[in-house]
N, C-alpha and C positions, 0 to 999 in steps of 0.2 A: 304602311310598311311595304317595301318592294322585295320580291324574292327573285333571285337568279337561279334558274334550274340547269342551264347549260343544254347543249345539243343531246347529250346521251338521255336526258330526261324525256325529251320530245321523241326521240327514237323508240324509247321504251313504251311511250304512250301509244305510238301509232303502230308498233310492230305486231301486236296481236291481229289487227285488221289486215295488215299486209300478208301475214302468215296464213290467212284464209285462202290465198290464191296459190296456184301452182308455182313451183320454183322457177320454171322457164318464163312465166309471166312476170315474176318479180325482177328477174334479170333484165328482161326486155324493158320494163318500166324504169329501171335504174338508168339504162342507156338513154332512153327517151328524155328522162328528167335532166340529165347532164347535157344532152344535145339541145335542150329546149331554150337555149339562149344564144342569140347571134354572135355574141362576143366569144363563146366557147367554140362555136363553129368556125369563126375567123381564126382563132388561135390554131385549131387542128389544121385548117386549110393552110395557113401560113407555114406551119412546121412541116407539113407534107410537101408543099411546094419548094421549101428550102432544101430538102433531100439530105440535110446534115443536121447535127445538133446545133442549136443556136446558143451562142455564149453571150450574145449581145442582149440588148434590152428589148424585150417583146413589147414593153409599154409604148415604145415609139411607133409601133405598128397599129395601135388601136386608139380611138378617140375617147379613152376613158382614163380615170385617175389610176395612179400606181396601185393604191389600195384595192380598187375594184378589179383591176387586171389580176392582181395577186389572189383575189378571192376566186376568180374564174379558174386560174391556174391550179389552185388547190383542189377544186371540184374535179377537174380533169385528172389530176394526179391521184386523188382518192379512188377513182374508178380505174386507175392505171392505164389510161389512154395515152398519157404522156409520162415521160420519166424526167426527173429533175435531179441533177447532181451538182453539188456545191464545189466549186474550185476557188478558194480564196474568198473574195467578196462577190464573185459572180456565180450565177446558177446557169448551168447548161441544160436546156430543154430539148427534148426530142420525142418524136412519135414512138409509141410502143407497138412495133409491128405485129406482135402476137395478139395484143388486145384489139388492135384495129381490125385484124382478120376475124377475131371473135365477134366483134361488133357487126361487121358485114354479114356474117353467118346468122347471128341472132336476129338482125333486122330483116334479112331476107326470108328467113324461116317464118317470122311473124307476118310479114306482108303477104307472103304466099298463102298463108293460112286464112287470111281475110279477103281473099279474091272475091270480086263481085261477078256473078254469072252475067253472060251477055244479055239475056232476056230479063234482067232485073228491072222491076218497076216498083216505085214507092208510091202506093196509092192508099188513101184512107178507105177503109171498108165501112 
């Protein structure tokens, strides 16, 4: 017998472990997770370089199937890095400048916190 639990089941299963970490690390991890695929980075880069909302088909810009691109768009929309509004049969996509600014701040703060000292040496003792 096969059971289908859905995504909320898995989120509930992993959330107690995630909640063990500070809120800022949870937020940073969510950004890294979404940015962890080159297709999502390509979508963000394409939308940023376009400087306008795209009403055309983003699928034509990536070497992936429509379904796969839509899944990546969904991940970016879930984290609100992009906005998607429907007009008739087309969806307009654009960068969410507020969230992009938040992303820059979160990543900068994290990377500055893990700075390696100049005299760092990794040696086995």
